[in-house]
N, CA, C, O and CB atoms as a CASP TS submission, in Angstrom:
PFRMAT TS
TARGET T0000
AUTHOR 0000-0000-0000
METHOD Language model
MODEL 1
PARENT N/A
ATOM      1  N   MET     1      22.799 187.476  53.079  1.00  0.00           N
ATOM      2  CA  MET     1      23.500 188.157  54.154  1.00  0.00           C
ATOM      3  C   MET     1      22.522 188.888  55.064  1.00  0.00           C
ATOM      4  O   MET     1      22.621 188.804  56.289  1.00  0.00           O
ATOM      5  CB  MET     1      24.525 189.133  53.584  1.00  0.00           C
ATOM      6  N   LYS     2      21.572 189.609  54.458  1.00  0.00           N
ATOM      7  CA  LYS     2      20.604 190.360  55.239  1.00  0.00           C
ATOM      8  C   LYS     2      19.759 189.427  56.109  1.00  0.00           C
ATOM      9  O   LYS     2      19.438 189.758  57.250  1.00  0.00           O
ATOM     10  CB  LYS     2      19.706 191.184  54.316  1.00  0.00           C
ATOM     11  N   GLU     3      19.401 188.260  55.564  1.00  0.00           N
ATOM     12  CA  GLU     3      18.598 187.292  56.318  1.00  0.00           C
ATOM     13  C   GLU     3      19.373 186.761  57.521  1.00  0.00           C
ATOM     14  O   GLU     3      18.801 186.579  58.595  1.00  0.00           O
ATOM     15  CB  GLU     3      18.169 186.126  55.409  1.00  0.00           C
ATOM     16  N   ASN     4      20.673 186.513  57.346  1.00  0.00           N
ATOM     17  CA  ASN     4      21.503 186.041  58.456  1.00  0.00           C
ATOM     18  C   ASN     4      21.594 187.088  59.559  1.00  0.00           C
ATOM     19  O   ASN     4      21.557 186.748  60.741  1.00  0.00           O
ATOM     20  CB  ASN     4      22.906 185.681  57.960  1.00  0.00           C
ATOM     21  N   THR     5      21.712 188.358  59.180  1.00  0.00           N
ATOM     22  CA  THR     5      21.759 189.445  60.155  1.00  0.00           C
ATOM     23  C   THR     5      20.446 189.523  60.907  1.00  0.00           C
ATOM     24  O   THR     5      20.432 189.706  62.124  1.00  0.00           O
ATOM     25  CB  THR     5      22.063 190.788  59.469  1.00  0.00           C
ATOM     26  N   PHE     6      19.341 189.385  60.187  1.00  0.00           N
ATOM     27  CA  PHE     6      18.022 189.404  60.805  1.00  0.00           C
ATOM     28  C   PHE     6      17.889 188.266  61.813  1.00  0.00           C
ATOM     29  O   PHE     6      17.404 188.474  62.925  1.00  0.00           O
ATOM     30  CB  PHE     6      16.923 189.302  59.736  1.00  0.00           C
ATOM     31  N   ARG     7      18.313 187.079  61.431  1.00  0.00           N
ATOM     32  CA  ARG     7      18.243 185.925  62.340  1.00  0.00           C
ATOM     33  C   ARG     7      19.138 186.122  63.554  1.00  0.00           C
ATOM     34  O   ARG     7      18.753 185.778  64.672  1.00  0.00           O
ATOM     35  CB  ARG     7      18.640 184.639  61.605  1.00  0.00           C
ATOM     36  N   ALA     8      20.316 186.667  63.345  1.00  0.00           N
ATOM     37  CA  ALA     8      21.228 186.918  64.468  1.00  0.00           C
ATOM     38  C   ALA     8      20.614 187.923  65.433  1.00  0.00           C
ATOM     39  O   ALA     8      20.732 187.769  66.649  1.00  0.00           O
ATOM     40  CB  ALA     8      22.593 187.433  63.959  1.00  0.00           C
ATOM     41  N   GLU     9      19.965 188.942  64.902  1.00  0.00           N
ATOM     42  CA  GLU     9      19.311 189.934  65.746  1.00  0.00           C
ATOM     43  C   GLU     9      18.154 189.310  66.522  1.00  0.00           C
ATOM     44  O   GLU     9      17.961 189.610  67.701  1.00  0.00           O
ATOM     45  CB  GLU     9      18.810 191.109  64.898  1.00  0.00           C
ATOM     46  N   GLN    10      17.389 188.449  65.866  1.00  0.00           N
ATOM     47  CA  GLN    10      16.282 187.774  66.554  1.00  0.00           C
ATOM     48  C   GLN    10      16.806 186.854  67.650  1.00  0.00           C
ATOM     49  O   GLN    10      16.226 186.774  68.733  1.00  0.00           O
ATOM     50  CB  GLN    10      15.433 186.971  65.552  1.00  0.00           C
ATOM     51  N   LYS    11      17.898 186.165  67.366  1.00  0.00           N
ATOM     52  CA  LYS    11      18.487 185.281  68.360  1.00  0.00           C
ATOM     53  C   LYS    11      18.941 186.080  69.577  1.00  0.00           C
ATOM     54  O   LYS    11      18.687 185.682  70.714  1.00  0.00           O
ATOM     55  CB  LYS    11      19.666 184.501  67.758  1.00  0.00           C
ATOM     56  N   MET    12      19.606 187.196  69.343  1.00  0.00           N
ATOM     57  CA  MET    12      20.065 188.036  70.434  1.00  0.00           C
ATOM     58  C   MET    12      18.886 188.586  71.228  1.00  0.00           C
ATOM     59  O   MET    12      18.935 188.630  72.457  1.00  0.00           O
ATOM     60  CB  MET    12      20.924 189.178  69.901  1.00  0.00           C
ATOM     61  N   GLN    13      17.829 189.003  70.540  1.00  0.00           N
ATOM     62  CA  GLN    13      16.636 189.523  71.215  1.00  0.00           C
ATOM     63  C   GLN    13      16.024 188.445  72.101  1.00  0.00           C
ATOM     64  O   GLN    13      15.622 188.721  73.232  1.00  0.00           O
ATOM     65  CB  GLN    13      15.598 190.024  70.185  1.00  0.00           C
ATOM     66  N   TYR    14      15.954 187.230  71.595  1.00  0.00           N
ATOM     67  CA  TYR    14      15.407 186.109  72.366  1.00  0.00           C
ATOM     68  C   TYR    14      16.244 185.854  73.618  1.00  0.00           C
ATOM     69  O   TYR    14      15.691 185.654  74.699  1.00  0.00           O
ATOM     70  CB  TYR    14      15.348 184.836  71.499  1.00  0.00           C
ATOM     71  N   ILE    15      17.552 185.859  73.484  1.00  0.00           N
ATOM     72  CA  ILE    15      18.440 185.614  74.625  1.00  0.00           C
ATOM     73  C   ILE    15      18.288 186.724  75.663  1.00  0.00           C
ATOM     74  O   ILE    15      18.254 186.452  76.863  1.00  0.00           O
ATOM     75  CB  ILE    15      19.912 185.514  74.158  1.00  0.00           C
ATOM     76  N   ILE    16      18.199 187.954  75.211  1.00  0.00           N
ATOM     77  CA  ILE    16      18.010 189.077  76.128  1.00  0.00           C
ATOM     78  C   ILE    16      16.678 188.961  76.861  1.00  0.00           C
ATOM     79  O   ILE    16      16.610 189.202  78.066  1.00  0.00           O
ATOM     80  CB  ILE    16      18.081 190.408  75.368  1.00  0.00           C
ATOM     81  N   GLU    17      15.628 188.595  76.148  1.00  0.00           N
ATOM     82  CA  GLU    17      14.315 188.419  76.786  1.00  0.00           C
ATOM     83  C   GLU    17      14.372 187.339  77.855  1.00  0.00           C
ATOM     84  O   GLU    17      13.849 187.517  78.956  1.00  0.00           O
ATOM     85  CB  GLU    17      13.247 188.064  75.738  1.00  0.00           C
ATOM     86  N   GLN    18      15.008 186.219  77.528  1.00  0.00           N
ATOM     87  CA  GLN    18      15.129 185.125  78.497  1.00  0.00           C
ATOM     88  C   GLN    18      15.898 185.586  79.731  1.00  0.00           C
ATOM     89  O   GLN    18      15.488 185.314  80.860  1.00  0.00           O
ATOM     90  CB  GLN    18      15.828 183.907  77.858  1.00  0.00           C
ATOM     91  N   PHE    19      16.996 186.274  79.518  1.00  0.00           N
ATOM     92  CA  PHE    19      17.811 186.754  80.630  1.00  0.00           C
ATOM     93  C   PHE    19      16.991 187.641  81.564  1.00  0.00           C
ATOM     94  O   PHE    19      17.001 187.443  82.779  1.00  0.00           O
ATOM     95  CB  PHE    19      19.031 187.523  80.104  1.00  0.00           C
ATOM     96  N   TRP    20      16.274 188.625  80.993  1.00  0.00           N
ATOM     97  CA  TRP    20      15.515 189.555  81.822  1.00  0.00           C
ATOM     98  C   TRP    20      14.352 188.880  82.527  1.00  0.00           C
ATOM     99  O   TRP    20      14.046 189.225  83.668  1.00  0.00           O
ATOM    100  CB  TRP    20      15.004 190.698  80.983  1.00  0.00           C
ATOM    101  N   LEU    21      13.703 187.939  81.885  1.00  0.00           N
ATOM    102  CA  LEU    21      12.620 187.216  82.550  1.00  0.00           C
ATOM    103  C   LEU    21      13.146 186.442  83.754  1.00  0.00           C
ATOM    104  O   LEU    21      12.536 186.458  84.823  1.00  0.00           O
ATOM    105  CB  LEU    21      11.928 186.260  81.565  1.00  0.00           C
ATOM    106  N   LEU    22      14.272 185.769  83.580  1.00  0.00           N
ATOM    107  CA  LEU    22      14.860 185.020  84.694  1.00  0.00           C
ATOM    108  C   LEU    22      15.362 185.952  85.792  1.00  0.00           C
ATOM    109  O   LEU    22      15.202 185.662  86.977  1.00  0.00           O
ATOM    110  CB  LEU    22      16.008 184.141  84.195  1.00  0.00           C
ATOM    111  N   TYR    23      15.964 187.065  85.401  1.00  0.00           N
ATOM    112  CA  TYR    23      16.447 188.047  86.371  1.00  0.00           C
ATOM    113  C   TYR    23      15.284 188.614  87.189  1.00  0.00           C
ATOM    114  O   TYR    23      15.361 188.675  88.416  1.00  0.00           O
ATOM    115  CB  TYR    23      17.201 189.186  85.655  1.00  0.00           C
ATOM    116  N   PHE    24      14.227 189.021  86.525  1.00  0.00           N
ATOM    117  CA  PHE    24      13.088 189.606  87.222  1.00  0.00           C
ATOM    118  C   PHE    24      12.410 188.582  88.123  1.00  0.00           C
ATOM    119  O   PHE    24      11.964 188.922  89.219  1.00  0.00           O
ATOM    120  CB  PHE    24      12.086 190.169  86.220  1.00  0.00           C
ATOM    121  N   ASN    25      12.330 187.345  87.679  1.00  0.00           N
ATOM    122  CA  ASN    25      11.770 186.275  88.499  1.00  0.00           C
ATOM    123  C   ASN    25      12.573 186.137  89.799  1.00  0.00           C
ATOM    124  O   ASN    25      11.990 186.034  90.878  1.00  0.00           O
ATOM    125  CB  ASN    25      11.763 184.935  87.717  1.00  0.00           C
ATOM    126  N   GLN    26      13.886 186.134  89.699  1.00  0.00           N
ATOM    127  CA  GLN    26      14.749 186.044  90.875  1.00  0.00           C
ATOM    128  C   GLN    26      14.604 187.292  91.753  1.00  0.00           C
ATOM    129  O   GLN    26      14.576 187.192  92.980  1.00  0.00           O
ATOM    130  CB  GLN    26      16.219 185.859  90.448  1.00  0.00           C
ATOM    131  N   PHE    27      14.514 188.448  91.131  1.00  0.00           N
ATOM    132  CA  PHE    27      14.323 189.717  91.843  1.00  0.00           C
ATOM    133  C   PHE    27      13.043 189.670  92.692  1.00  0.00           C
ATOM    134  O   PHE    27      13.055 190.052  93.862  1.00  0.00           O
ATOM    135  CB  PHE    27      14.260 190.901  90.838  1.00  0.00           C
ATOM    136  N   LEU    28      11.957 189.204  92.101  1.00  0.00           N
ATOM    137  CA  LEU    28      10.693 189.109  92.842  1.00  0.00           C
ATOM    138  C   LEU    28      10.822 188.166  94.029  1.00  0.00           C
ATOM    139  O   LEU    28      10.298 188.446  95.107  1.00  0.00           O
ATOM    140  CB  LEU    28       9.565 188.635  91.919  1.00  0.00           C
ATOM    141  N   PHE    29      11.512 187.056  93.837  1.00  0.00           N
ATOM    142  CA  PHE    29      11.708 186.087  94.917  1.00  0.00           C
ATOM    143  C   PHE    29      12.547 186.687  96.042  1.00  0.00           C
ATOM    144  O   PHE    29      12.196 186.566  97.216  1.00  0.00           O
ATOM    145  CB  PHE    29      12.378 184.811  94.380  1.00  0.00           C
ATOM    146  N   GLU    30      13.646 187.329  95.688  1.00  0.00           N
ATOM    147  CA  GLU    30      14.531 187.911  96.698  1.00  0.00           C
ATOM    148  C   GLU    30      13.850 189.017  97.500  1.00  0.00           C
ATOM    149  O   GLU    30      14.210 189.249  98.654  1.00  0.00           O
ATOM    150  CB  GLU    30      15.782 188.457  96.036  1.00  0.00           C
ATOM    151  N   ARG    31      12.887 189.693  96.915  1.00  0.00           N
ATOM    152  CA  ARG    31      12.149 190.752  97.615  1.00  0.00           C
ATOM    153  C   ARG    31      10.961 190.200  98.401  1.00  0.00           C
ATOM    154  O   ARG    31      10.252 190.953  99.068  1.00  0.00           O
ATOM    155  CB  ARG    31      11.663 191.799  96.618  1.00  0.00           C
ATOM    156  N   GLY    32      10.742 188.887  98.323  1.00  0.00           N
ATOM    157  CA  GLY    32       9.652 188.263  99.059  1.00  0.00           C
ATOM    158  C   GLY    32       8.287 188.450  98.438  1.00  0.00           C
ATOM    159  O   GLY    32       7.267 188.272  99.104  1.00  0.00           O
ATOM    160  N   LEU    33       8.259 188.807  97.165  1.00  0.00           N
ATOM    161  CA  LEU    33       6.985 189.036  96.501  1.00  0.00           C
ATOM    162  C   LEU    33       6.383 187.763  95.917  1.00  0.00           C
ATOM    163  O   LEU    33       5.183 187.707  95.651  1.00  0.00           O
ATOM    164  CB  LEU    33       7.157 190.056  95.413  1.00  0.00           C
ATOM    165  N   ILE    34       7.208 186.747  95.720  1.00  0.00           N
ATOM    166  CA  ILE    34       6.725 185.433  95.291  1.00  0.00           C
ATOM    167  C   ILE    34       7.423 184.366  96.124  1.00  0.00           C
ATOM    168  O   ILE    34       8.507 184.597  96.659  1.00  0.00           O
ATOM    169  CB  ILE    34       6.978 185.203  93.762  1.00  0.00           C
ATOM    170  N   THR    35       6.805 183.213  96.230  1.00  0.00           N
ATOM    171  CA  THR    35       7.381 182.120  97.014  1.00  0.00           C
ATOM    172  C   THR    35       8.419 181.368  96.192  1.00  0.00           C
ATOM    173  O   THR    35       8.524 181.558  94.981  1.00  0.00           O
ATOM    174  CB  THR    35       6.279 181.157  97.494  1.00  0.00           C
ATOM    175  N   GLU    36       9.186 180.512  96.865  1.00  0.00           N
ATOM    176  CA  GLU    36      10.180 179.701  96.157  1.00  0.00           C
ATOM    177  C   GLU    36       9.497 178.791  95.141  1.00  0.00           C
ATOM    178  O   GLU    36      10.005 178.585  94.038  1.00  0.00           O
ATOM    179  CB  GLU    36      11.010 178.862  97.154  1.00  0.00           C
ATOM    180  N   GLU    37       8.348 178.250  95.520  1.00  0.00           N
ATOM    181  CA  GLU    37       7.603 177.383  94.603  1.00  0.00           C
ATOM    182  C   GLU    37       7.173 178.157  93.353  1.00  0.00           C
ATOM    183  O   GLU    37       7.288 177.654  92.235  1.00  0.00           O
ATOM    184  CB  GLU    37       6.369 176.784  95.311  1.00  0.00           C
ATOM    185  N   GLU    38       6.682 179.367  93.546  1.00  0.00           N
ATOM    186  CA  GLU    38       6.276 180.197  92.405  1.00  0.00           C
ATOM    187  C   GLU    38       7.480 180.554  91.538  1.00  0.00           C
ATOM    188  O   GLU    38       7.390 180.535  90.311  1.00  0.00           O
ATOM    189  CB  GLU    38       5.577 181.480  92.893  1.00  0.00           C
ATOM    190  N   ARG    39       8.609 180.879  92.177  1.00  0.00           N
ATOM    191  CA  ARG    39       9.824 181.205  91.434  1.00  0.00           C
ATOM    192  C   ARG    39      10.275 180.020  90.592  1.00  0.00           C
ATOM    193  O   ARG    39      10.603 180.178  89.416  1.00  0.00           O
ATOM    194  CB  ARG    39      10.944 181.630  92.393  1.00  0.00           C
ATOM    195  N   ASN    40      10.292 178.839  91.189  1.00  0.00           N
ATOM    196  CA  ASN    40      10.733 177.653  90.465  1.00  0.00           C
ATOM    197  C   ASN    40       9.795 177.313  89.312  1.00  0.00           C
ATOM    198  O   ASN    40      10.241 176.948  88.224  1.00  0.00           O
ATOM    199  CB  ASN    40      10.837 176.471  91.413  1.00  0.00           C
ATOM    200  N   ARG    41       8.500 177.434  89.557  1.00  0.00           N
ATOM    201  CA  ARG    41       7.522 177.143  88.508  1.00  0.00           C
ATOM    202  C   ARG    41       7.691 178.129  87.341  1.00  0.00           C
ATOM    203  O   ARG    41       7.651 177.735  86.175  1.00  0.00           O
ATOM    204  CB  ARG    41       6.075 177.213  89.077  1.00  0.00           C
ATOM    205  N   MET    42       7.878 179.405  87.670  1.00  0.00           N
ATOM    206  CA  MET    42       8.051 180.409  86.622  1.00  0.00           C
ATOM    207  C   MET    42       9.377 180.212  85.886  1.00  0.00           C
ATOM    208  O   MET    42       9.433 180.370  84.667  1.00  0.00           O
ATOM    209  CB  MET    42       7.983 181.821  87.219  1.00  0.00           C
ATOM    210  N   ALA    43      10.434 179.872  86.607  1.00  0.00           N
ATOM    211  CA  ALA    43      11.731 179.616  85.959  1.00  0.00           C
ATOM    212  C   ALA    43      11.607 178.464  84.963  1.00  0.00           C
ATOM    213  O   ALA    43      12.177 178.519  83.873  1.00  0.00           O
ATOM    214  CB  ALA    43      12.821 179.295  87.020  1.00  0.00           C
ATOM    215  N   ASN    44      10.871 177.429  85.333  1.00  0.00           N
ATOM    216  CA  ASN    44      10.649 176.313  84.407  1.00  0.00           C
ATOM    217  C   ASN    44       9.905 176.773  83.167  1.00  0.00           C
ATOM    218  O   ASN    44      10.246 176.386  82.049  1.00  0.00           O
ATOM    219  CB  ASN    44       9.872 175.189  85.095  1.00  0.00           C
ATOM    220  N   ARG    45       8.890 177.596  83.365  1.00  0.00           N
ATOM    221  CA  ARG    45       8.129 178.106  82.220  1.00  0.00           C
ATOM    222  C   ARG    45       9.002 178.985  81.326  1.00  0.00           C
ATOM    223  O   ARG    45       8.931 178.895  80.100  1.00  0.00           O
ATOM    224  CB  ARG    45       6.902 178.899  82.701  1.00  0.00           C
ATOM    225  N   ILE    46       9.815 179.822  81.935  1.00  0.00           N
ATOM    226  CA  ILE    46      10.693 180.695  81.158  1.00  0.00           C
ATOM    227  C   ILE    46      11.715 179.866  80.378  1.00  0.00           C
ATOM    228  O   ILE    46      11.938 180.109  79.192  1.00  0.00           O
ATOM    229  CB  ILE    46      11.411 181.703  82.081  1.00  0.00           C
ATOM    230  N   ASN    47      12.331 178.895  81.037  1.00  0.00           N
ATOM    231  CA  ASN    47      13.353 178.073  80.384  1.00  0.00           C
ATOM    232  C   ASN    47      12.782 177.166  79.303  1.00  0.00           C
ATOM    233  O   ASN    47      13.503 176.766  78.390  1.00  0.00           O
ATOM    234  CB  ASN    47      14.070 177.234  81.411  1.00  0.00           C
ATOM    235  N   ASN    48      11.510 176.840  79.393  1.00  0.00           N
ATOM    236  CA  ASN    48      10.883 175.974  78.396  1.00  0.00           C
ATOM    237  C   ASN    48      10.173 176.770  77.312  1.00  0.00           C
ATOM    238  O   ASN    48       9.529 176.199  76.431  1.00  0.00           O
ATOM    239  CB  ASN    48       9.901 175.034  79.065  1.00  0.00           C
ATOM    240  N   ARG    49      10.293 178.080  77.380  1.00  0.00           N
ATOM    241  CA  ARG    49       9.672 178.947  76.389  1.00  0.00           C
ATOM    242  C   ARG    49      10.312 178.690  75.032  1.00  0.00           C
ATOM    243  O   ARG    49      11.536 178.636  74.911  1.00  0.00           O
ATOM    244  CB  ARG    49       9.808 180.439  76.791  1.00  0.00           C
ATOM    245  N   ILE    50       9.493 178.536  74.040  1.00  0.00           N
ATOM    246  CA  ILE    50       9.968 178.257  72.688  1.00  0.00           C
ATOM    247  C   ILE    50      10.134 179.576  71.934  1.00  0.00           C
ATOM    248  O   ILE    50       9.284 180.463  72.016  1.00  0.00           O
ATOM    249  CB  ILE    50       8.987 177.306  71.936  1.00  0.00           C
ATOM    250  N   HIS    51      11.225 179.690  71.208  1.00  0.00           N
ATOM    251  CA  HIS    51      11.453 180.879  70.405  1.00  0.00           C
ATOM    252  C   HIS    51      10.354 180.988  69.352  1.00  0.00           C
ATOM    253  O   HIS    51       9.980 179.974  68.763  1.00  0.00           O
ATOM    254  CB  HIS    51      12.856 180.840  69.743  1.00  0.00           C
ATOM    255  N   PRO    52       9.831 182.175  69.099  1.00  0.00           N
ATOM    256  CA  PRO    52       8.743 182.348  68.131  1.00  0.00           C
ATOM    257  C   PRO    52       9.016 181.741  66.764  1.00  0.00           C
ATOM    258  O   PRO    52       8.090 181.237  66.128  1.00  0.00           O
ATOM    259  CB  PRO    52       8.457 183.795  67.963  1.00  0.00           C
ATOM    260  N   MET    53      10.248 181.772  66.296  1.00  0.00           N
ATOM    261  CA  MET    53      10.547 181.192  64.987  1.00  0.00           C
ATOM    262  C   MET    53      10.433 179.684  64.998  1.00  0.00           C
ATOM    263  O   MET    53      10.351 179.061  63.939  1.00  0.00           O
ATOM    264  CB  MET    53      11.933 181.593  64.538  1.00  0.00           C
ATOM    265  N   LYS    54      10.427 179.089  66.171  1.00  0.00           N
ATOM    266  CA  LYS    54      10.324 177.645  66.266  1.00  0.00           C
ATOM    267  C   LYS    54       8.901 177.191  66.537  1.00  0.00           C
ATOM    268  O   LYS    54       8.657 175.995  66.689  1.00  0.00           O
ATOM    269  CB  LYS    54      11.238 177.133  67.343  1.00  0.00           C
ATOM    270  N   SER    55       7.964 178.114  66.601  1.00  0.00           N
ATOM    271  CA  SER    55       6.600 177.765  66.961  1.00  0.00           C
ATOM    272  C   SER    55       5.958 176.792  65.977  1.00  0.00           C
ATOM    273  O   SER    55       5.044 176.056  66.349  1.00  0.00           O
ATOM    274  CB  SER    55       5.768 179.009  67.055  1.00  0.00           C
ATOM    275  N   LEU    56       6.414 176.776  64.750  1.00  0.00           N
ATOM    276  CA  LEU    56       5.862 175.855  63.773  1.00  0.00           C
ATOM    277  C   LEU    56       6.565 174.504  63.782  1.00  0.00           C
ATOM    278  O   LEU    56       6.122 173.560  63.129  1.00  0.00           O
ATOM    279  CB  LEU    56       5.941 176.459  62.402  1.00  0.00           C
ATOM    280  N   CYS    57       7.650 174.420  64.517  1.00  0.00           N
ATOM    281  CA  CYS    57       8.420 173.190  64.594  1.00  0.00           C
ATOM    282  C   CYS    57       7.948 172.361  65.784  1.00  0.00           C
ATOM    283  O   CYS    57       7.169 172.841  66.608  1.00  0.00           O
ATOM    284  CB  CYS    57       9.928 173.495  64.704  1.00  0.00           C
ATOM    285  N   SER    58       8.404 171.156  65.874  1.00  0.00           N
ATOM    286  CA  SER    58       8.039 170.332  67.018  1.00  0.00           C
ATOM    287  C   SER    58       8.655 170.914  68.281  1.00  0.00           C
ATOM    288  O   SER    58       9.732 171.508  68.229  1.00  0.00           O
ATOM    289  CB  SER    58       8.493 168.872  66.812  1.00  0.00           C
ATOM    290  N   ALA    59       7.991 170.752  69.397  1.00  0.00           N
ATOM    291  CA  ALA    59       8.437 171.357  70.665  1.00  0.00           C
ATOM    292  C   ALA    59       9.494 170.475  71.314  1.00  0.00           C
ATOM    293  O   ALA    59       9.242 169.820  72.325  1.00  0.00           O
ATOM    294  CB  ALA    59       7.239 171.566  71.635  1.00  0.00           C
ATOM    295  N   VAL    60      10.666 170.470  70.721  1.00  0.00           N
ATOM    296  CA  VAL    60      11.798 169.737  71.268  1.00  0.00           C
ATOM    297  C   VAL    60      12.955 170.700  71.439  1.00  0.00           C
ATOM    298  O   VAL    60      12.961 171.775  70.839  1.00  0.00           O
ATOM    299  CB  VAL    60      12.196 168.544  70.357  1.00  0.00           C
ATOM    300  N   LYS    61      13.934 170.330  72.250  1.00  0.00           N
ATOM    301  CA  LYS    61      15.054 171.238  72.508  1.00  0.00           C
ATOM    302  C   LYS    61      15.816 171.574  71.240  1.00  0.00           C
ATOM    303  O   LYS    61      16.192 172.730  71.048  1.00  0.00           O
ATOM    304  CB  LYS    61      15.998 170.629  73.524  1.00  0.00           C
ATOM    305  N   ARG    62      16.051 170.635  70.396  1.00  0.00           N
ATOM    306  CA  ARG    62      16.758 170.911  69.148  1.00  0.00           C
ATOM    307  C   ARG    62      15.790 170.684  67.997  1.00  0.00           C
ATOM    308  O   ARG    62      15.278 169.582  67.801  1.00  0.00           O
ATOM    309  CB  ARG    62      18.034 170.013  68.999  1.00  0.00           C
ATOM    310  N   CYS    63      15.557 171.718  67.263  1.00  0.00           N
ATOM    311  CA  CYS    63      14.616 171.673  66.164  1.00  0.00           C
ATOM    312  C   CYS    63      15.321 171.208  64.894  1.00  0.00           C
ATOM    313  O   CYS    63      16.505 171.485  64.700  1.00  0.00           O
ATOM    314  CB  CYS    63      13.964 173.046  65.953  1.00  0.00           C
ATOM    315  N   SER    64      14.604 170.510  64.042  1.00  0.00           N
ATOM    316  CA  SER    64      15.206 170.043  62.800  1.00  0.00           C
ATOM    317  C   SER    64      15.102 171.083  61.689  1.00  0.00           C
ATOM    318  O   SER    64      15.629 170.866  60.598  1.00  0.00           O
ATOM    319  CB  SER    64      14.550 168.750  62.359  1.00  0.00           C
ATOM    320  N   CYS    65      14.436 172.205  61.945  1.00  0.00           N
ATOM    321  CA  CYS    65      14.354 173.236  60.912  1.00  0.00           C
ATOM    322  C   CYS    65      15.690 173.972  60.795  1.00  0.00           C
ATOM    323  O   CYS    65      16.616 173.708  61.560  1.00  0.00           O
ATOM    324  CB  CYS    65      13.213 174.234  61.226  1.00  0.00           C
ATOM    325  N   ASN    66      15.783 174.870  59.863  1.00  0.00           N
ATOM    326  CA  ASN    66      17.054 175.553  59.632  1.00  0.00           C
ATOM    327  C   ASN    66      17.107 176.936  60.276  1.00  0.00           C
ATOM    328  O   ASN    66      17.910 177.768  59.855  1.00  0.00           O
ATOM    329  CB  ASN    66      17.304 175.678  58.150  1.00  0.00           C
ATOM    330  N   THR    67      16.272 177.209  61.289  1.00  0.00           N
ATOM    331  CA  THR    67      16.312 178.524  61.923  1.00  0.00           C
ATOM    332  C   THR    67      17.558 178.693  62.770  1.00  0.00           C
ATOM    333  O   THR    67      17.995 179.819  63.005  1.00  0.00           O
ATOM    334  CB  THR    67      15.075 178.738  62.776  1.00  0.00           C
ATOM    335  N   ASN    68      18.139 177.595  63.231  1.00  0.00           N
ATOM    336  CA  ASN    68      19.400 177.626  63.963  1.00  0.00           C
ATOM    337  C   ASN    68      19.328 178.511  65.215  1.00  0.00           C
ATOM    338  O   ASN    68      20.301 179.183  65.559  1.00  0.00           O
ATOM    339  CB  ASN    68      20.509 178.116  63.051  1.00  0.00           C
ATOM    340  N   LEU    69      18.189 178.507  65.885  1.00  0.00           N
ATOM    341  CA  LEU    69      17.996 179.279  67.102  1.00  0.00           C
ATOM    342  C   LEU    69      17.780 178.334  68.274  1.00  0.00           C
ATOM    343  O   LEU    69      17.228 177.249  68.090  1.00  0.00           O
ATOM    344  CB  LEU    69      16.806 180.251  66.956  1.00  0.00           C
ATOM    345  N   PRO    70      18.199 178.717  69.468  1.00  0.00           N
ATOM    346  CA  PRO    70      17.992 177.861  70.624  1.00  0.00           C
ATOM    347  C   PRO    70      16.520 177.802  71.000  1.00  0.00           C
ATOM    348  O   PRO    70      15.805 178.798  70.885  1.00  0.00           O
ATOM    349  CB  PRO    70      18.818 178.352  71.804  1.00  0.00           C
ATOM    350  N   ALA    71      16.067 176.641  71.449  1.00  0.00           N
ATOM    351  CA  ALA    71      14.687 176.508  71.898  1.00  0.00           C
ATOM    352  C   ALA    71      14.523 177.112  73.283  1.00  0.00           C
ATOM    353  O   ALA    71      13.485 177.700  73.587  1.00  0.00           O
ATOM    354  CB  ALA    71      14.257 175.033  71.903  1.00  0.00           C
ATOM    355  N   THR    72      15.537 176.973  74.121  1.00  0.00           N
ATOM    356  CA  THR    72      15.475 177.542  75.460  1.00  0.00           C
ATOM    357  C   THR    72      16.796 178.222  75.768  1.00  0.00           C
ATOM    358  O   THR    72      17.780 178.036  75.052  1.00  0.00           O
ATOM    359  CB  THR    72      15.154 176.456  76.517  1.00  0.00           C
ATOM    360  N   LEU    73      16.818 179.002  76.822  1.00  0.00           N
ATOM    361  CA  LEU    73      18.033 179.689  77.210  1.00  0.00           C
ATOM    362  C   LEU    73      19.152 178.689  77.554  1.00  0.00           C
ATOM    363  O   LEU    73      20.331 178.987  77.360  1.00  0.00           O
ATOM    364  CB  LEU    73      17.753 180.611  78.401  1.00  0.00           C
ATOM    365  N   ALA    74      18.787 177.524  78.056  1.00  0.00           N
ATOM    366  CA  ALA    74      19.774 176.509  78.400  1.00  0.00           C
ATOM    367  C   ALA    74      20.528 176.023  77.163  1.00  0.00           C
ATOM    368  O   ALA    74      21.630 175.488  77.284  1.00  0.00           O
ATOM    369  CB  ALA    74      19.097 175.331  79.098  1.00  0.00           C
ATOM    370  N   ASP    75      19.955 176.202  75.987  1.00  0.00           N
ATOM    371  CA  ASP    75      20.603 175.769  74.748  1.00  0.00           C
ATOM    372  C   ASP    75      21.573 176.814  74.196  1.00  0.00           C
ATOM    373  O   ASP    75      22.239 176.557  73.193  1.00  0.00           O
ATOM    374  CB  ASP    75      19.554 175.451  73.704  1.00  0.00           C
ATOM    375  N   THR    76      21.666 177.964  74.817  1.00  0.00           N
ATOM    376  CA  THR    76      22.533 179.015  74.292  1.00  0.00           C
ATOM    377  C   THR    76      23.934 178.886  74.873  1.00  0.00           C
ATOM    378  O   THR    76      24.147 178.201  75.873  1.00  0.00           O
ATOM    379  CB  THR    76      21.952 180.405  74.603  1.00  0.00           C
ATOM    380  N   ASP    77      24.877 179.553  74.232  1.00  0.00           N
ATOM    381  CA  ASP    77      26.255 179.543  74.709  1.00  0.00           C
ATOM    382  C   ASP    77      26.393 180.250  76.045  1.00  0.00           C
ATOM    383  O   ASP    77      27.320 179.956  76.798  1.00  0.00           O
ATOM    384  CB  ASP    77      27.167 180.190  73.690  1.00  0.00           C
ATOM    385  N   ILE    78      25.492 181.177  76.360  1.00  0.00           N
ATOM    386  CA  ILE    78      25.566 181.928  77.605  1.00  0.00           C
ATOM    387  C   ILE    78      25.484 181.001  78.800  1.00  0.00           C
ATOM    388  O   ILE    78      26.169 181.222  79.798  1.00  0.00           O
ATOM    389  CB  ILE    78      24.457 182.967  77.671  1.00  0.00           C
ATOM    390  N   MET    79      24.664 179.972  78.721  1.00  0.00           N
ATOM    391  CA  MET    79      24.449 179.085  79.855  1.00  0.00           C
ATOM    392  C   MET    79      25.445 177.933  79.910  1.00  0.00           C
ATOM    393  O   MET    79      25.385 177.110  80.823  1.00  0.00           O
ATOM    394  CB  MET    79      23.055 178.538  79.809  1.00  0.00           C
ATOM    395  N   GLN    80      26.350 177.864  78.957  1.00  0.00           N
ATOM    396  CA  GLN    80      27.319 176.745  78.915  1.00  0.00           C
ATOM    397  C   GLN    80      28.464 176.978  79.850  1.00  0.00           C
ATOM    398  O   GLN    80      29.365 176.144  79.942  1.00  0.00           O
ATOM    399  CB  GLN    80      27.853 176.540  77.508  1.00  0.00           C
TER
END
């Protein structure tokens, strides 16, 4: 039970980090501090960021390990 709670907390932390990175990237673009090309490149990097628990797994969207965490923000229920 404790391990499941820990994993759920890590999953939530990962989703929050992804959200804020994407939000700040958009914020910088809207303020004219970065170009559209820079914003798009950074958004791709943020969305392709692998969750730390998956770092030992193959770099694919769905990992075959049992961590049950999304590889990218696009894999979460928030983006569905």
